[in-house]
HTML snippet that shows the backbone in 3Dmol.js (N, CA, C, O; Angstrom):
<script src="https://3Dmol.org/build/3Dmol-min.js"></script>
<div id="view" style="width:600px;height:400px;position:relative"></div>
<script>
const pdb = `
ATOM      1  N   UNK A   1     145.809  87.065  91.400  1.00  0.00           N
ATOM      2  CA  UNK A   1     146.416  85.831  91.009  1.00  0.00           C
ATOM      3  C   UNK A   1     147.629  85.492  91.782  1.00  0.00           C
ATOM      4  O   UNK A   1     147.865  84.318  92.067  1.00  0.00           O
ATOM      5  N   UNK A   2     148.443  86.497  92.152  1.00  0.00           N
ATOM      6  CA  UNK A   2     149.628  86.133  92.911  1.00  0.00           C
ATOM      7  C   UNK A   2     149.297  85.657  94.341  1.00  0.00           C
ATOM      8  O   UNK A   2     149.999  84.810  94.894  1.00  0.00           O
ATOM      9  N   UNK A   3     148.240  86.201  94.920  1.00  0.00           N
ATOM     10  CA  UNK A   3     147.883  85.772  96.275  1.00  0.00           C
ATOM     11  C   UNK A   3     147.495  84.317  96.296  1.00  0.00           C
ATOM     12  O   UNK A   3     147.774  83.623  97.273  1.00  0.00           O
ATOM     13  N   UNK A   4     146.830  83.810  95.197  1.00  0.00           N
ATOM     14  CA  UNK A   4     146.482  82.402  95.028  1.00  0.00           C
ATOM     15  C   UNK A   4     147.747  81.556  94.968  1.00  0.00           C
ATOM     16  O   UNK A   4     147.819  80.497  95.591  1.00  0.00           O
ATOM     17  N   UNK A   5     148.803  82.049  94.176  1.00  0.00           N
ATOM     18  CA  UNK A   5     150.026  81.312  94.035  1.00  0.00           C
ATOM     19  C   UNK A   5     150.764  81.201  95.358  1.00  0.00           C
ATOM     20  O   UNK A   5     151.281  80.142  95.714  1.00  0.00           O
ATOM     21  N   UNK A   6     150.804  82.351  96.100  1.00  0.00           N
ATOM     22  CA  UNK A   6     151.438  82.376  97.432  1.00  0.00           C
ATOM     23  C   UNK A   6     150.767  81.384  98.332  1.00  0.00           C
ATOM     24  O   UNK A   6     151.434  80.620  99.030  1.00  0.00           O
ATOM     25  N   UNK A   7     149.416  81.384  98.328  1.00  0.00           N
ATOM     26  CA  UNK A   7     148.647  80.525  99.217  1.00  0.00           C
ATOM     27  C   UNK A   7     149.037  79.053  98.866  1.00  0.00           C
ATOM     28  O   UNK A   7     149.334  78.242  99.743  1.00  0.00           O
ATOM     29  N   UNK A   8     149.019  78.757  97.553  1.00  0.00           N
ATOM     30  CA  UNK A   8     149.320  77.397  97.200  1.00  0.00           C
ATOM     31  C   UNK A   8     150.730  76.966  97.494  1.00  0.00           C
ATOM     32  O   UNK A   8     150.942  75.810  97.859  1.00  0.00           O
ATOM     33  N   UNK A   9     151.732  77.862  97.350  1.00  0.00           N
ATOM     34  CA  UNK A   9     153.075  77.519  97.747  1.00  0.00           C
ATOM     35  C   UNK A   9     153.189  77.323  99.270  1.00  0.00           C
ATOM     36  O   UNK A   9     153.884  76.411  99.718  1.00  0.00           O
ATOM     37  N   UNK A  10     152.526  78.153 100.055  1.00  0.00           N
ATOM     38  CA  UNK A  10     152.568  77.980 101.465  1.00  0.00           C
ATOM     39  C   UNK A  10     151.869  76.625 101.893  1.00  0.00           C
ATOM     40  O   UNK A  10     152.328  75.902 102.777  1.00  0.00           O
ATOM     41  N   UNK A  11     150.785  76.368 101.225  1.00  0.00           N
ATOM     42  CA  UNK A  11     150.137  75.096 101.557  1.00  0.00           C
ATOM     43  C   UNK A  11     150.965  73.921 101.180  1.00  0.00           C
ATOM     44  O   UNK A  11     150.972  72.938 101.921  1.00  0.00           O
ATOM     45  N   UNK A  12     151.683  73.946 100.056  1.00  0.00           N
ATOM     46  CA  UNK A  12     152.620  72.890  99.698  1.00  0.00           C
ATOM     47  C   UNK A  12     153.753  72.702 100.673  1.00  0.00           C
ATOM     48  O   UNK A  12     154.142  71.584 101.010  1.00  0.00           O
ATOM     49  N   UNK A  13     154.289  73.869 101.132  1.00  0.00           N
ATOM     50  CA  UNK A  13     155.389  73.842 102.087  1.00  0.00           C
ATOM     51  C   UNK A  13     154.911  73.275 103.386  1.00  0.00           C
ATOM     52  O   UNK A  13     155.634  72.488 103.997  1.00  0.00           O
ATOM     53  N   UNK A  14     153.757  73.620 103.841  1.00  0.00           N
ATOM     54  CA  UNK A  14     153.177  73.078 105.114  1.00  0.00           C
ATOM     55  C   UNK A  14     152.977  71.583 104.996  1.00  0.00           C
ATOM     56  O   UNK A  14     153.288  70.823 105.913  1.00  0.00           O
ATOM     57  N   UNK A  15     152.464  71.180 103.876  1.00  0.00           N
ATOM     58  CA  UNK A  15     152.259  69.725 103.726  1.00  0.00           C
ATOM     59  C   UNK A  15     153.610  68.908 103.730  1.00  0.00           C
ATOM     60  O   UNK A  15     153.712  67.854 104.356  1.00  0.00           O
ATOM     61  N   UNK A  16     154.613  69.441 103.014  1.00  0.00           N
ATOM     62  CA  UNK A  16     155.910  68.799 102.982  1.00  0.00           C
ATOM     63  C   UNK A  16     156.507  68.776 104.421  1.00  0.00           C
ATOM     64  O   UNK A  16     157.131  67.787 104.808  1.00  0.00           O
ATOM     65  N   UNK A  17     156.326  69.802 105.165  1.00  0.00           N
ATOM     66  CA  UNK A  17     156.893  69.846 106.486  1.00  0.00           C
ATOM     67  C   UNK A  17     156.156  68.836 107.401  1.00  0.00           C
ATOM     68  O   UNK A  17     156.756  68.222 108.282  1.00  0.00           O
ATOM     69  N   UNK A  18     154.862  68.691 107.163  1.00  0.00           N
ATOM     70  CA  UNK A  18     154.086  67.706 107.944  1.00  0.00           C
ATOM     71  C   UNK A  18     154.464  66.276 107.572  1.00  0.00           C
ATOM     72  O   UNK A  18     154.476  65.410 108.446  1.00  0.00           O
ATOM     73  N   UNK A  19     154.767  66.003 106.326  1.00  0.00           N
ATOM     74  CA  UNK A  19     155.262  64.689 105.883  1.00  0.00           C
ATOM     75  C   UNK A  19     156.634  64.368 106.529  1.00  0.00           C
ATOM     76  O   UNK A  19     156.845  63.276 107.056  1.00  0.00           O
ATOM     77  N   UNK A  20     157.540  65.337 106.472  1.00  0.00           N
ATOM     78  CA  UNK A  20     158.830  65.188 107.106  1.00  0.00           C
ATOM     79  C   UNK A  20     158.795  64.837 108.625  1.00  0.00           C
ATOM     80  O   UNK A  20     159.532  63.999 109.145  1.00  0.00           O
ATOM     81  N   UNK A  21     157.863  65.569 109.266  1.00  0.00           N
ATOM     82  CA  UNK A  21     157.714  65.329 110.725  1.00  0.00           C
ATOM     83  C   UNK A  21     157.173  63.967 111.039  1.00  0.00           C
ATOM     84  O   UNK A  21     157.637  63.273 111.944  1.00  0.00           O
ATOM     85  N   UNK A  22     156.161  63.596 110.252  1.00  0.00           N
ATOM     86  CA  UNK A  22     155.501  62.312 110.560  1.00  0.00           C
ATOM     87  C   UNK A  22     156.342  61.092 110.189  1.00  0.00           C
ATOM     88  O   UNK A  22     156.509  60.159 110.975  1.00  0.00           O
ATOM     89  N   UNK A  23     156.878  61.134 108.932  1.00  0.00           N
ATOM     90  CA  UNK A  23     157.449  59.824 108.465  1.00  0.00           C
ATOM     91  C   UNK A  23     158.992  59.809 108.637  1.00  0.00           C
ATOM     92  O   UNK A  23     159.584  58.739 108.775  1.00  0.00           O
ATOM     93  N   UNK A  24     159.614  60.955 108.628  1.00  0.00           N
ATOM     94  CA  UNK A  24     161.072  60.862 108.684  1.00  0.00           C
ATOM     95  C   UNK A  24     161.532  61.210 110.091  1.00  0.00           C
ATOM     96  O   UNK A  24     162.731  61.185 110.369  1.00  0.00           O
ATOM     97  N   UNK A  25     160.635  61.521 110.951  1.00  0.00           N
ATOM     98  CA  UNK A  25     161.089  61.825 112.362  1.00  0.00           C
ATOM     99  C   UNK A  25     161.868  63.162 112.375  1.00  0.00           C
ATOM    100  O   UNK A  25     162.616  63.401 113.323  1.00  0.00           O
ATOM    101  N   UNK A  26     161.726  64.006 111.400  1.00  0.00           N
ATOM    102  CA  UNK A  26     162.449  65.275 111.342  1.00  0.00           C
ATOM    103  C   UNK A  26     161.923  66.273 112.323  1.00  0.00           C
ATOM    104  O   UNK A  26     160.711  66.445 112.455  1.00  0.00           O
ATOM    105  N   UNK A  27     162.798  66.922 112.999  1.00  0.00           N
ATOM    106  CA  UNK A  27     162.436  67.983 113.985  1.00  0.00           C
ATOM    107  C   UNK A  27     163.335  69.177 113.712  1.00  0.00           C
ATOM    108  O   UNK A  27     164.478  68.997 113.293  1.00  0.00           O
ATOM    109  N   UNK A  28     162.848  70.395 113.937  1.00  0.00           N
ATOM    110  CA  UNK A  28     163.725  71.497 113.731  1.00  0.00           C
ATOM    111  C   UNK A  28     164.896  71.450 114.729  1.00  0.00           C
ATOM    112  O   UNK A  28     164.749  70.988 115.860  1.00  0.00           O
ATOM    113  N   UNK A  29     166.067  71.944 114.276  1.00  0.00           N
ATOM    114  CA  UNK A  29     167.239  71.950 115.213  1.00  0.00           C
ATOM    115  C   UNK A  29     166.980  72.879 116.335  1.00  0.00           C
ATOM    116  O   UNK A  29     166.415  73.954 116.132  1.00  0.00           O
ATOM    117  N   UNK A  30     167.387  72.492 117.561  1.00  0.00           N
ATOM    118  CA  UNK A  30     167.297  73.393 118.678  1.00  0.00           C
ATOM    119  C   UNK A  30     168.327  74.569 118.527  1.00  0.00           C
ATOM    120  O   UNK A  30     169.334  74.373 117.847  1.00  0.00           O
ATOM    121  N   UNK A  31     168.136  75.671 119.075  1.00  0.00           N
ATOM    122  CA  UNK A  31     168.995  76.796 119.013  1.00  0.00           C
ATOM    123  C   UNK A  31     170.350  76.362 119.646  1.00  0.00           C
ATOM    124  O   UNK A  31     170.368  75.791 120.736  1.00  0.00           O
ATOM    125  N   UNK A  32     171.479  76.640 118.951  1.00  0.00           N
ATOM    126  CA  UNK A  32     172.723  76.224 119.504  1.00  0.00           C
ATOM    127  C   UNK A  32     173.174  77.206 120.566  1.00  0.00           C
ATOM    128  O   UNK A  32     173.030  78.418 120.404  1.00  0.00           O
ATOM    129  N   UNK A  33     173.702  76.701 121.615  1.00  0.00           N
ATOM    130  CA  UNK A  33     174.209  77.579 122.714  1.00  0.00           C
ATOM    131  C   UNK A  33     175.773  77.754 122.584  1.00  0.00           C
ATOM    132  O   UNK A  33     176.321  78.760 123.035  1.00  0.00           O
ATOM    133  N   UNK A  34     176.439  76.801 121.990  1.00  0.00           N
ATOM    134  CA  UNK A  34     177.913  76.849 121.910  1.00  0.00           C
ATOM    135  C   UNK A  34     178.221  77.304 120.486  1.00  0.00           C
ATOM    136  O   UNK A  34     177.665  76.780 119.521  1.00  0.00           O
ATOM    137  N   UNK A  35     179.139  78.314 120.368  1.00  0.00           N
ATOM    138  CA  UNK A  35     179.519  78.869 119.080  1.00  0.00           C
ATOM    139  C   UNK A  35     181.017  79.085 119.016  1.00  0.00           C
ATOM    140  O   UNK A  35     181.609  79.664 119.926  1.00  0.00           O
ATOM    141  N   UNK A  36     181.631  78.613 117.930  1.00  0.00           N
ATOM    142  CA  UNK A  36     183.035  78.842 117.689  1.00  0.00           C
ATOM    143  C   UNK A  36     183.078  80.182 116.923  1.00  0.00           C
ATOM    144  O   UNK A  36     182.612  80.288 115.789  1.00  0.00           O
ATOM    145  N   UNK A  37     183.676  81.232 117.612  1.00  0.00           N
ATOM    146  CA  UNK A  37     183.695  82.516 116.957  1.00  0.00           C
ATOM    147  C   UNK A  37     184.880  82.699 116.017  1.00  0.00           C
ATOM    148  O   UNK A  37     184.753  83.253 114.925  1.00  0.00           O
ATOM    149  N   UNK A  38     186.065  82.206 116.482  1.00  0.00           N
ATOM    150  CA  UNK A  38     187.220  82.384 115.582  1.00  0.00           C
ATOM    151  C   UNK A  38     188.299  81.397 116.031  1.00  0.00           C
ATOM    152  O   UNK A  38     188.357  81.024 117.203  1.00  0.00           O
ATOM    153  N   UNK A  39     189.133  80.987 115.117  1.00  0.00           N
ATOM    154  CA  UNK A  39     190.254  80.138 115.386  1.00  0.00           C
ATOM    155  C   UNK A  39     191.499  80.659 114.726  1.00  0.00           C
ATOM    156  O   UNK A  39     191.441  81.331 113.696  1.00  0.00           O
ATOM    157  N   UNK A  40     192.659  80.338 115.342  1.00  0.00           N
ATOM    158  CA  UNK A  40     193.927  80.712 114.773  1.00  0.00           C
ATOM    159  C   UNK A  40     194.855  79.476 114.860  1.00  0.00           C
ATOM    160  O   UNK A  40     195.153  78.982 115.947  1.00  0.00           O
ATOM    161  N   UNK A  41     195.277  79.020 113.738  1.00  0.00           N
ATOM    162  CA  UNK A  41     196.205  77.862 113.717  1.00  0.00           C
ATOM    163  C   UNK A  41     197.623  78.403 113.982  1.00  0.00           C
ATOM    164  O   UNK A  41     198.076  79.385 113.394  1.00  0.00           O
ATOM    165  N   UNK A  42     198.305  77.673 114.934  1.00  0.00           N
ATOM    166  CA  UNK A  42     199.635  78.122 115.312  1.00  0.00           C
ATOM    167  C   UNK A  42     200.768  77.173 114.740  1.00  0.00           C
ATOM    168  O   UNK A  42     201.953  77.396 114.988  1.00  0.00           O
ATOM    169  N   UNK A  43     200.380  76.182 114.017  1.00  0.00           N
ATOM    170  CA  UNK A  43     201.299  75.169 113.482  1.00  0.00           C
ATOM    171  C   UNK A  43     201.534  74.095 114.446  1.00  0.00           C
ATOM    172  O   UNK A  43     201.187  74.240 115.618  1.00  0.00           O
ATOM    173  N   UNK A  44     202.123  72.985 114.016  1.00  0.00           N
ATOM    174  CA  UNK A  44     202.510  71.883 114.876  1.00  0.00           C
ATOM    175  C   UNK A  44     201.257  71.413 115.646  1.00  0.00           C
ATOM    176  O   UNK A  44     201.373  71.068 116.822  1.00  0.00           O
ATOM    177  N   UNK A  45     200.045  71.388 115.007  1.00  0.00           N
ATOM    178  CA  UNK A  45     198.800  70.963 115.625  1.00  0.00           C
ATOM    179  C   UNK A  45     198.488  71.688 116.885  1.00  0.00           C
ATOM    180  O   UNK A  45     198.075  71.098 117.883  1.00  0.00           O
ATOM    181  N   UNK A  46     198.703  73.079 116.829  1.00  0.00           N
ATOM    182  CA  UNK A  46     198.356  73.892 117.923  1.00  0.00           C
ATOM    183  C   UNK A  46     197.434  74.971 117.468  1.00  0.00           C
ATOM    184  O   UNK A  46     197.530  75.405 116.320  1.00  0.00           O
ATOM    185  N   UNK A  47     196.516  75.445 118.334  1.00  0.00           N
ATOM    186  CA  UNK A  47     195.561  76.430 117.886  1.00  0.00           C
ATOM    187  C   UNK A  47     195.139  77.320 119.065  1.00  0.00           C
ATOM    188  O   UNK A  47     195.343  76.964 120.226  1.00  0.00           O
ATOM    189  N   UNK A  48     194.572  78.431 118.764  1.00  0.00           N
ATOM    190  CA  UNK A  48     193.829  79.297 119.719  1.00  0.00           C
ATOM    191  C   UNK A  48     192.421  79.396 119.178  1.00  0.00           C
ATOM    192  O   UNK A  48     192.218  79.398 117.964  1.00  0.00           O
ATOM    193  N   UNK A  49     191.439  79.478 120.074  1.00  0.00           N
ATOM    194  CA  UNK A  49     190.024  79.663 119.632  1.00  0.00           C
ATOM    195  C   UNK A  49     189.298  80.444 120.623  1.00  0.00           C
ATOM    196  O   UNK A  49     189.545  80.375 121.827  1.00  0.00           O
ATOM    197  N   UNK A  50     188.300  81.271 120.053  1.00  0.00           N
ATOM    198  CA  UNK A  50     187.427  81.977 120.919  1.00  0.00           C
ATOM    199  C   UNK A  50     186.070  81.263 120.773  1.00  0.00           C
ATOM    200  O   UNK A  50     185.525  81.075 119.686  1.00  0.00           O
ATOM    201  N   UNK A  51     185.571  80.881 121.969  1.00  0.00           N
ATOM    202  CA  UNK A  51     184.346  80.114 122.041  1.00  0.00           C
ATOM    203  C   UNK A  51     183.302  80.897 122.839  1.00  0.00           C
ATOM    204  O   UNK A  51     183.595  81.454 123.896  1.00  0.00           O
ATOM    205  N   UNK A  52     182.092  80.924 122.313  1.00  0.00           N
ATOM    206  CA  UNK A  52     181.043  81.659 123.015  1.00  0.00           C
ATOM    207  C   UNK A  52     179.987  80.596 123.550  1.00  0.00           C
ATOM    208  O   UNK A  52     179.558  79.684 122.843  1.00  0.00           O
ATOM    209  N   UNK A  53     179.624  80.803 124.838  1.00  0.00           N
ATOM    210  CA  UNK A  53     178.576  79.916 125.417  1.00  0.00           C
ATOM    211  C   UNK A  53     177.743  80.865 126.355  1.00  0.00           C
ATOM    212  O   UNK A  53     178.281  81.576 127.204  1.00  0.00           O
ATOM    213  N   UNK A  54     176.416  80.821 126.138  1.00  0.00           N
ATOM    214  CA  UNK A  54     175.461  81.576 126.942  1.00  0.00           C
ATOM    215  C   UNK A  54     175.958  83.016 127.171  1.00  0.00           C
ATOM    216  O   UNK A  54     175.992  83.485 128.309  1.00  0.00           O
ATOM    217  N   UNK A  55     176.326  83.688 126.132  1.00  0.00           N
ATOM    218  CA  UNK A  55     176.722  85.103 126.113  1.00  0.00           C
ATOM    219  C   UNK A  55     178.014  85.368 126.873  1.00  0.00           C
ATOM    220  O   UNK A  55     178.272  86.493 127.300  1.00  0.00           O
ATOM    221  N   UNK A  56     178.837  84.307 127.042  1.00  0.00           N
ATOM    222  CA  UNK A  56     180.161  84.413 127.675  1.00  0.00           C
ATOM    223  C   UNK A  56     181.207  83.987 126.714  1.00  0.00           C
ATOM    224  O   UNK A  56     181.004  83.000 126.008  1.00  0.00           O
ATOM    225  N   UNK A  57     182.307  84.656 126.639  1.00  0.00           N
ATOM    226  CA  UNK A  57     183.329  84.276 125.704  1.00  0.00           C
ATOM    227  C   UNK A  57     184.563  83.729 126.383  1.00  0.00           C
ATOM    228  O   UNK A  57     184.912  84.177 127.475  1.00  0.00           O
ATOM    229  N   UNK A  58     185.248  82.754 125.753  1.00  0.00           N
ATOM    230  CA  UNK A  58     186.422  82.123 126.359  1.00  0.00           C
ATOM    231  C   UNK A  58     187.555  81.973 125.296  1.00  0.00           C
ATOM    232  O   UNK A  58     187.313  81.671 124.127  1.00  0.00           O
ATOM    233  N   UNK A  59     188.757  82.194 125.760  1.00  0.00           N
ATOM    234  CA  UNK A  59     189.942  81.931 124.950  1.00  0.00           C
ATOM    235  C   UNK A  59     190.414  80.540 125.275  1.00  0.00           C
ATOM    236  O   UNK A  59     190.715  80.266 126.436  1.00  0.00           O
ATOM    237  N   UNK A  60     190.495  79.644 124.307  1.00  0.00           N
ATOM    238  CA  UNK A  60     190.818  78.211 124.531  1.00  0.00           C
ATOM    239  C   UNK A  60     192.076  77.971 123.651  1.00  0.00           C
ATOM    240  O   UNK A  60     192.152  78.430 122.512  1.00  0.00           O
ATOM    241  N   UNK A  61     193.075  77.219 124.237  1.00  0.00           N
ATOM    242  CA  UNK A  61     194.204  76.836 123.494  1.00  0.00           C
ATOM    243  C   UNK A  61     194.265  75.330 123.360  1.00  0.00           C
ATOM    244  O   UNK A  61     193.835  74.642 124.285  1.00  0.00           O
ATOM    245  N   UNK A  62     194.746  74.795 122.321  1.00  0.00           N
ATOM    246  CA  UNK A  62     194.779  73.409 122.152  1.00  0.00           C
ATOM    247  C   UNK A  62     196.056  72.888 121.381  1.00  0.00           C
ATOM    248  O   UNK A  62     196.678  73.608 120.600  1.00  0.00           O
ATOM    249  N   UNK A  63     196.388  71.619 121.654  1.00  0.00           N
ATOM    250  CA  UNK A  63     197.456  70.934 120.952  1.00  0.00           C
ATOM    251  C   UNK A  63     196.834  69.622 120.382  1.00  0.00           C
ATOM    252  O   UNK A  63     195.625  69.400 120.447  1.00  0.00           O
ATOM    253  N   UNK A  64     197.717  68.783 119.831  1.00  0.00           N
ATOM    254  CA  UNK A  64     197.274  67.508 119.388  1.00  0.00           C
ATOM    255  C   UNK A  64     196.656  66.592 120.418  1.00  0.00           C
ATOM    256  O   UNK A  64     195.835  65.731 120.103  1.00  0.00           O
ATOM    257  N   UNK A  65     197.078  66.801 121.684  1.00  0.00           N
ATOM    258  CA  UNK A  65     196.667  65.873 122.794  1.00  0.00           C
ATOM    259  C   UNK A  65     195.865  66.552 123.917  1.00  0.00           C
ATOM    260  O   UNK A  65     195.336  65.859 124.787  1.00  0.00           O
ATOM    261  N   UNK A  66     195.762  67.891 123.919  1.00  0.00           N
ATOM    262  CA  UNK A  66     195.025  68.556 125.006  1.00  0.00           C
ATOM    263  C   UNK A  66     194.410  69.843 124.568  1.00  0.00           C
ATOM    264  O   UNK A  66     194.744  70.435 123.541  1.00  0.00           O
ATOM    265  N   UNK A  67     193.423  70.271 125.466  1.00  0.00           N
ATOM    266  CA  UNK A  67     192.695  71.550 125.267  1.00  0.00           C
ATOM    267  C   UNK A  67     192.712  72.230 126.618  1.00  0.00           C
ATOM    268  O   UNK A  67     192.529  71.545 127.625  1.00  0.00           O
ATOM    269  N   UNK A  68     192.922  73.550 126.709  1.00  0.00           N
ATOM    270  CA  UNK A  68     193.004  74.200 127.950  1.00  0.00           C
ATOM    271  C   UNK A  68     192.235  75.588 127.845  1.00  0.00           C
ATOM    272  O   UNK A  68     192.288  76.270 126.822  1.00  0.00           O
ATOM    273  N   UNK A  69     191.545  75.940 128.931  1.00  0.00           N
ATOM    274  CA  UNK A  69     190.894  77.257 129.045  1.00  0.00           C
ATOM    275  C   UNK A  69     192.012  78.237 129.433  1.00  0.00           C
ATOM    276  O   UNK A  69     192.630  78.072 130.485  1.00  0.00           O
ATOM    277  N   UNK A  70     192.283  79.258 128.599  1.00  0.00           N
ATOM    278  CA  UNK A  70     193.286  80.183 128.862  1.00  0.00           C
ATOM    279  C   UNK A  70     192.772  81.414 129.555  1.00  0.00           C
ATOM    280  O   UNK A  70     193.444  81.969 130.424  1.00  0.00           O
ATOM    281  N   UNK A  71     191.565  81.858 129.173  1.00  0.00           N
ATOM    282  CA  UNK A  71     190.990  83.083 129.802  1.00  0.00           C
ATOM    283  C   UNK A  71     189.555  83.268 129.504  1.00  0.00           C
ATOM    284  O   UNK A  71     189.093  82.872 128.434  1.00  0.00           O
ATOM    285  N   UNK A  72     188.829  83.850 130.396  1.00  0.00           N
ATOM    286  CA  UNK A  72     187.455  84.357 130.070  1.00  0.00           C
ATOM    287  C   UNK A  72     187.582  85.740 129.544  1.00  0.00           C
ATOM    288  O   UNK A  72     188.258  86.585 130.130  1.00  0.00           O
ATOM    289  N   UNK A  73     186.911  85.985 128.397  1.00  0.00           N
ATOM    290  CA  UNK A  73     187.020  87.288 127.744  1.00  0.00           C
ATOM    291  C   UNK A  73     185.793  88.125 128.053  1.00  0.00           C
ATOM    292  O   UNK A  73     184.723  87.604 128.367  1.00  0.00           O
ATOM    293  N   UNK A  74     185.971  89.433 127.958  1.00  0.00           N
ATOM    294  CA  UNK A  74     184.777  90.286 128.085  1.00  0.00           C
ATOM    295  C   UNK A  74     183.678  89.930 127.036  1.00  0.00           C
ATOM    296  O   UNK A  74     183.983  89.453 125.943  1.00  0.00           O
ATOM    297  N   UNK A  75     182.465  90.164 127.385  1.00  0.00           N
ATOM    298  CA  UNK A  75     181.361  89.873 126.472  1.00  0.00           C
ATOM    299  C   UNK A  75     181.517  90.747 125.211  1.00  0.00           C
ATOM    300  O   UNK A  75     181.920  91.909 125.270  1.00  0.00           O
ATOM    301  N   UNK A  76     181.176  90.126 124.073  1.00  0.00           N
ATOM    302  CA  UNK A  76     181.215  90.808 122.774  1.00  0.00           C
ATOM    303  C   UNK A  76     180.152  91.912 122.750  1.00  0.00           C
ATOM    304  O   UNK A  76     179.018  91.672 123.164  1.00  0.00           O
ATOM    305  N   UNK A  77     180.493  93.120 122.274  1.00  0.00           N
ATOM    306  CA  UNK A  77     179.428  94.138 122.135  1.00  0.00           C
ATOM    307  C   UNK A  77     178.486  93.747 121.004  1.00  0.00           C
ATOM    308  O   UNK A  77     178.911  93.090 120.053  1.00  0.00           O
ATOM    309  N   UNK A  78     177.221  94.135 121.088  1.00  0.00           N
ATOM    310  CA  UNK A  78     176.292  93.875 120.034  1.00  0.00           C
ATOM    311  C   UNK A  78     176.637  94.785 118.871  1.00  0.00           C
ATOM    312  O   UNK A  78     177.208  95.857 119.069  1.00  0.00           O
ATOM    313  N   UNK A  79     176.292  94.362 117.644  1.00  0.00           N
ATOM    314  CA  UNK A  79     176.567  95.185 116.470  1.00  0.00           C
ATOM    315  C   UNK A  79     175.954  96.560 116.498  1.00  0.00           C
ATOM    316  O   UNK A  79     176.485  97.500 115.906  1.00  0.00           O
ATOM    317  N   UNK A  80     174.817  96.682 117.198  1.00  0.00           N
ATOM    318  CA  UNK A  80     174.170  97.961 117.321  1.00  0.00           C
ATOM    319  C   UNK A  80     175.033  99.006 118.154  1.00  0.00           C
ATOM    320  O   UNK A  80     174.921 100.220 117.986  1.00  0.00           O
ATOM    321  N   UNK A  81     175.867  98.448 119.027  1.00  0.00           N
ATOM    322  CA  UNK A  81     176.756  99.279 119.901  1.00  0.00           C
ATOM    323  C   UNK A  81     177.987  99.800 119.148  1.00  0.00           C
ATOM    324  O   UNK A  81     178.618 100.751 119.610  1.00  0.00           O
ATOM    325  N   UNK A  82     178.351  99.196 117.985  1.00  0.00           N
ATOM    326  CA  UNK A  82     179.538  99.591 117.333  1.00  0.00           C
ATOM    327  C   UNK A  82     179.397 100.925 116.652  1.00  0.00           C
ATOM    328  O   UNK A  82     178.309 101.266 116.187  1.00  0.00           O
ATOM    329  N   UNK A  83     180.445 101.675 116.581  1.00  0.00           N
ATOM    330  CA  UNK A  83     180.430 102.984 115.856  1.00  0.00           C
ATOM    331  C   UNK A  83     179.953 102.683 114.421  1.00  0.00           C
ATOM    332  O   UNK A  83     180.227 101.614 113.874  1.00  0.00           O
ATOM    333  N   UNK A  84     179.261 103.614 113.851  1.00  0.00           N
ATOM    334  CA  UNK A  84     178.722 103.442 112.477  1.00  0.00           C
ATOM    335  C   UNK A  84     179.745 103.228 111.425  1.00  0.00           C
ATOM    336  O   UNK A  84     179.552 102.448 110.492  1.00  0.00           O
ATOM    337  N   UNK A  85     180.856 103.935 111.576  1.00  0.00           N
ATOM    338  CA  UNK A  85     181.931 103.745 110.539  1.00  0.00           C
ATOM    339  C   UNK A  85     182.557 102.376 110.552  1.00  0.00           C
ATOM    340  O   UNK A  85     183.090 101.942 109.531  1.00  0.00           O
ATOM    341  N   UNK A  86     182.513 101.678 111.669  1.00  0.00           N
ATOM    342  CA  UNK A  86     183.123 100.350 111.724  1.00  0.00           C
ATOM    343  C   UNK A  86     182.224  99.319 111.108  1.00  0.00           C
ATOM    344  O   UNK A  86     182.703  98.249 110.729  1.00  0.00           O
ATOM    345  N   UNK A  87     180.914  99.592 110.985  1.00  0.00           N
ATOM    346  CA  UNK A  87     179.988  98.703 110.419  1.00  0.00           C
ATOM    347  C   UNK A  87     179.871  98.776 108.933  1.00  0.00           C
ATOM    348  O   UNK A  87     179.206  97.933 108.331  1.00  0.00           O
ATOM    349  N   UNK A  88     180.524  99.804 108.277  1.00  0.00           N
ATOM    350  CA  UNK A  88     180.390 100.057 106.897  1.00  0.00           C
ATOM    351  C   UNK A  88     181.457  99.378 106.061  1.00  0.00           C
ATOM    352  O   UNK A  88     181.462  99.513 104.838  1.00  0.00           O
TER     353      UNK A  88
END
`;
const viewer = $3Dmol.createViewer("view");
viewer.addModel(pdb, "pdb");
viewer.setStyle({}, {cartoon: {color: "spectrum"}});
viewer.zoomTo();
viewer.render();
</script>
């Protein structure tokens, strides 16, 4: 009985997705390449940010009127490379 229910739910979901694609012009979002990793507000409309783009990381500083690249940072290690105790 459960397999019939799963099949029915999958079928309904596929139909809904088809309707969205045809009539609403909906498309899945492309994978984002630019990611804001972290920000730090410094007050007076100033900030620091770590931005990641295509597996490269950058330290960016900004004010109310400008943004500047401060440094390219080393690539972030993957979570699998971290010591086990730091993941717990």
